Structures are given as C-alpha cells and as structure tokens.
C-alpha positions as a Markdown table, in Angstrom:
| # | Residue | x | y | z |
|---|---|---|---|---|
| 1 | Met | 0.0 | 0.0 | 0.0 |
| 2 | Ser | 1.4 | 3.4 | -1.0 |
| 3 | Leu | 0.7 | 6.2 | 1.4 |
| 4 | Ser | 2.1 | 8.9 | -0.7 |
| 5 | Asn | -0.4 | 11.7 | -1.1 |
| 6 | Gln | -2.8 | 10.1 | 1.4 |
| 7 | Glu | -1.6 | 12.1 | 4.4 |
| 8 | Ile | -3.8 | 15.0 | 5.7 |
| 9 | Pro | -2.1 | 18.3 | 6.5 |
| 10 | Leu | -2.2 | 18.4 | 10.3 |
| 11 | Asp | 0.4 | 20.0 | 12.5 |
| 12 | Leu | -0.4 | 18.4 | 15.9 |
| 13 | Leu | 2.4 | 20.2 | 17.6 |
| 14 | Gln | 0.5 | 23.4 | 17.5 |
| 15 | Trp | -1.8 | 21.9 | 20.2 |
| 16 | Lys | 1.0 | 21.3 | 22.7 |
| 17 | Glu | 0.3 | 24.5 | 24.5 |
| 18 | His | -2.9 | 22.8 | 25.8 |
| 19 | Leu | -1.0 | 19.9 | 27.4 |
| 20 | Arg | -0.2 | 19.8 | 31.1 |
| 21 | Val | 3.2 | 18.3 | 31.9 |
| 22 | Lys | 4.8 | 17.9 | 35.3 |
| 23 | Ile | 8.0 | 16.5 | 36.7 |
| 24 | Ser | 7.8 | 14.5 | 39.9 |
| 25 | Glu | 10.5 | 12.4 | 41.5 |
| 26 | Glu | 12.7 | 13.0 | 38.4 |
| 27 | Lys | 10.0 | 11.5 | 36.1 |
| 28 | Lys | 8.0 | 13.4 | 33.5 |
| 29 | Tyr | 4.2 | 13.1 | 33.4 |
| 30 | Ile | 1.5 | 14.3 | 31.0 |
| 31 | Phe | -2.1 | 14.9 | 32.0 |
| 32 | Asp | -5.0 | 13.2 | 30.1 |
| 33 | Pro | -8.1 | 15.4 | 30.3 |
| 34 | Ile | -10.4 | 12.5 | 29.4 |
| 35 | Arg | -9.1 | 10.0 | 32.0 |
| 36 | Lys | -8.4 | 12.9 | 34.4 |
| 37 | Arg | -5.0 | 11.8 | 35.6 |
| 38 | Phe | -1.3 | 12.1 | 34.9 |
| 39 | Tyr | 0.5 | 9.3 | 32.9 |
| 40 | Ile | 4.2 | 8.8 | 32.4 |
| 41 | Phe | 5.4 | 10.8 | 29.5 |
| 42 | Gln | 6.0 | 8.3 | 26.7 |
| 43 | Pro | 6.3 | 9.1 | 23.0 |
| 44 | Glu | 3.0 | 7.4 | 22.2 |
| 45 | Glu | 1.2 | 9.1 | 25.1 |
| 46 | Phe | 2.5 | 12.4 | 23.8 |
| 47 | Thr | 0.9 | 11.7 | 20.4 |
| 48 | Arg | -2.3 | 10.6 | 22.1 |
| 49 | Gln | -2.5 | 13.8 | 24.1 |
| 50 | Leu | -1.8 | 16.0 | 21.1 |
| 51 | Ile | -4.7 | 14.3 | 19.2 |
| 52 | Ile | -7.0 | 14.7 | 22.2 |
| 53 | Ala | -6.1 | 18.4 | 22.4 |
| 54 | Trp | -6.8 | 18.7 | 18.6 |
| 55 | Leu | -10.1 | 16.9 | 19.0 |
| 56 | Ile | -11.2 | 19.1 | 21.8 |
| 57 | Tyr | -9.9 | 22.5 | 20.8 |
| 58 | Asp | -10.0 | 22.4 | 17.0 |
| 59 | Gln | -12.7 | 19.8 | 16.2 |
| 60 | Lys | -14.8 | 21.0 | 19.1 |
| 61 | Ile | -15.7 | 17.4 | 20.1 |
| 62 | Pro | -17.2 | 17.3 | 23.6 |
| 63 | Arg | -15.0 | 15.4 | 26.1 |
| 64 | Asn | -17.8 | 13.1 | 27.0 |
| 65 | Leu | -17.8 | 11.8 | 23.4 |
| 66 | Ile | -14.1 | 10.8 | 23.6 |
| 67 | Gln | -13.0 | 7.4 | 25.0 |
| 68 | Val | -9.4 | 6.6 | 25.7 |
| 69 | Glu | -7.6 | 3.3 | 26.2 |
| 70 | Lys | -10.6 | 1.1 | 26.8 |
| 71 | Leu | -10.4 | -2.7 | 26.8 |
| 72 | Phe | -12.3 | -4.7 | 24.2 |
| 73 | Asn | -12.3 | -8.3 | 23.0 |
| 74 | Leu | -10.9 | -9.3 | 19.6 |
| 75 | His | -11.3 | -12.9 | 18.7 |
| 76 | Gly | -11.3 | -13.9 | 22.4 |
| 77 | Met | -8.2 | -11.8 | 23.2 |
| 78 | Lys | -8.2 | -8.6 | 25.3 |
| 79 | Arg | -7.0 | -5.5 | 23.4 |
| 80 | Arg | -7.0 | -1.8 | 24.1 |
| 81 | Phe | -7.8 | 0.9 | 21.6 |
| 82 | Asp | -6.1 | 4.3 | 21.8 |
| 83 | Ile | -9.1 | 6.7 | 21.1 |
| 84 | Val | -12.7 | 6.3 | 20.0 |
| 85 | Val | -14.8 | 9.3 | 19.2 |
| 86 | Leu | -18.5 | 8.6 | 19.6 |
| 87 | Ser | -21.2 | 10.2 | 17.5 |
| 88 | Lys | -24.0 | 12.2 | 19.1 |
| 89 | Ser | -26.0 | 8.9 | 19.1 |
| 90 | Leu | -23.2 | 7.4 | 21.2 |
| 91 | Lys | -22.0 | 4.9 | 18.5 |
| 92 | Ala | -18.3 | 4.5 | 17.7 |
| 93 | His | -17.7 | 6.9 | 14.9 |
| 94 | Ile | -14.0 | 7.3 | 14.7 |
| 95 | Leu | -11.3 | 4.9 | 15.8 |
| 96 | Val | -7.9 | 6.5 | 16.3 |
| 97 | Glu | -4.6 | 4.6 | 16.5 |
| 98 | Cys | -1.6 | 6.6 | 18.0 |
| 99 | Lys | 2.0 | 5.8 | 17.4 |
| 100 | Ala | 5.2 | 7.4 | 18.7 |
| 101 | His | 6.8 | 10.1 | 16.6 |
| 102 | Gly | 9.6 | 7.7 | 15.6 |
| 103 | Val | 7.3 | 4.9 | 14.4 |
| 104 | Thr | 6.7 | 4.8 | 10.6 |
| 105 | Ile | 3.1 | 4.5 | 9.6 |
| 106 | Ala | 3.2 | 1.4 | 7.4 |
| 107 | Gln | 0.9 | -1.5 | 6.4 |
| 108 | Gln | 1.2 | -3.3 | 9.8 |
| 109 | Val | -0.3 | -0.2 | 11.5 |
| 110 | Phe | -3.3 | -0.3 | 9.1 |
| 111 | Asp | -3.6 | -4.1 | 9.6 |
| 112 | Gln | -3.8 | -3.4 | 13.4 |
| 113 | Ile | -6.4 | -0.7 | 13.2 |
| 114 | Ser | -8.3 | -2.8 | 10.6 |
| 115 | Ala | -8.5 | -5.7 | 13.0 |
| 116 | Tyr | -9.6 | -3.3 | 15.8 |
| 117 | Gln | -12.2 | -1.8 | 13.5 |
| 118 | Gln | -13.9 | -5.2 | 13.1 |
| 119 | Ala | -14.7 | -5.2 | 16.9 |
| 120 | Ile | -15.3 | -1.5 | 17.4 |
| 121 | Asp | -17.2 | -1.0 | 14.1 |
| 122 | Ala | -16.3 | 2.7 | 13.7 |
| 123 | Pro | -16.9 | 3.9 | 10.1 |
| 124 | Tyr | -13.8 | 6.1 | 10.2 |
| 125 | Leu | -10.2 | 5.4 | 11.1 |
| 126 | Ile | -7.4 | 7.8 | 12.0 |
| 127 | Val | -3.8 | 6.8 | 12.2 |
| 128 | Ser | -1.1 | 9.2 | 13.5 |
| 129 | Asn | 2.4 | 9.3 | 14.8 |
| 130 | Gly | 2.1 | 13.0 | 15.5 |
| 131 | Arg | 3.9 | 14.0 | 12.3 |
| 132 | Ser | 2.0 | 12.0 | 9.7 |
| 133 | Thr | -1.8 | 11.6 | 10.0 |
| 134 | Tyr | -4.1 | 9.6 | 7.8 |
| 135 | Val | -7.9 | 9.4 | 7.7 |
| 136 | Ala | -9.6 | 6.4 | 6.1 |
| 137 | Ser | -12.6 | 4.2 | 6.0 |
| 138 | Met | -12.8 | 0.6 | 5.2 |
| 139 | Asn | -14.4 | -0.5 | 2.0 |
| 140 | His | -15.5 | -4.0 | 3.1 |
| 141 | Thr | -16.7 | -5.0 | -0.4 |
| 142 | Glu | -13.3 | -4.4 | -2.0 |
| 143 | Lys | -11.4 | -5.1 | 1.2 |
| 144 | Lys | -9.3 | -2.0 | 1.0 |
| 145 | Phe | -8.9 | 1.4 | 2.7 |
| 146 | Glu | -10.4 | 4.5 | 1.2 |
| 147 | Phe | -8.4 | 7.5 | 2.2 |
| 148 | His | -10.0 | 10.9 | 3.0 |
| 149 | Thr | -8.5 | 14.4 | 2.7 |
| 150 | Asp | -10.3 | 15.8 | 5.7 |
| 151 | Phe | -11.6 | 15.0 | 9.1 |
| 152 | Pro | -15.0 | 13.2 | 9.2 |
| 153 | Asn | -18.0 | 15.0 | 10.7 |
| 154 | Trp | -18.5 | 13.5 | 14.1 |
| 155 | Gln | -22.0 | 15.0 | 14.7 |
| 156 | Leu | -24.0 | 12.1 | 13.4 |
C-alpha cells in the first residue's frame, strides 16, 4: 500500500500549549483530560494527548464523546484501543490509533487498526504518529482502505 499523497495536512504540535506536563521524583508526566489523571510521558502518550487536544480545541468534540484506552475483545483476546470518538447517538464513529513520533506508519499499523475496527465498528479510522496523519474508512466490499483528505463529521 502506497501512502504517498494520502496524508492529511495536520500539525499536531500546534496543540502542545494545551498539554499539562509535570515532573515528579525525576519523572516526566503528562495529563490526560479524558481519563483525568497524569501518565508517564512516553512518545505514544504524547501523540495521544496531542490528538486529544486537537479533537477538543480544534474539532470541538465534547470530552464526554471521547473514549481513551478502553479494553475490548478481539477474537477472544483482550485488546485496548487508543481513542474512540462517539457520534452524538453514542455509537463508535472514529477509531484512532496513535504511534510514537519515531514509528513509521506502514501496512502493519493499518492491519492493526483494521482488526480493531472489526470489533469497534467505527466507520472512520485515523492513524497518526504526531507527524503524519491519515484518515480512512474501510471498503468492506473491495477489502481496502479509502483515504480521505479531511476529518470526518462526528456530529452524526
């Protein structure tokens, strides 16, 4: 799968001013406004919090429609998604997979989110490492991703 020209223009770093970071006992922590607690500052957590800030402050998605790191079952195995945005009718609408800045977005990342999508059943998928962001939906008939150039409307 070629990802050239599929990336949406999104500079997530512009939202870092909305992040709360603290240092305690020589460890760096970042606050999650959805789960309402601090987590150890890891590269993937940094991406997750940038996306949450973008969802809240740019996309104007209410916090109560954003779920973060919830467990679900996939073929009898417990998995944890990064972010799910619910529609106003409280159905999974957007499934988000976050990766650390240094992780290349490649086929295996889309394979992972595709498998998660089977259980979550969100019509839209977002994959981001904080530098590169992709929005797609799954065409189940042709068994392929259809990429979008903009963020999906969550107000359904």
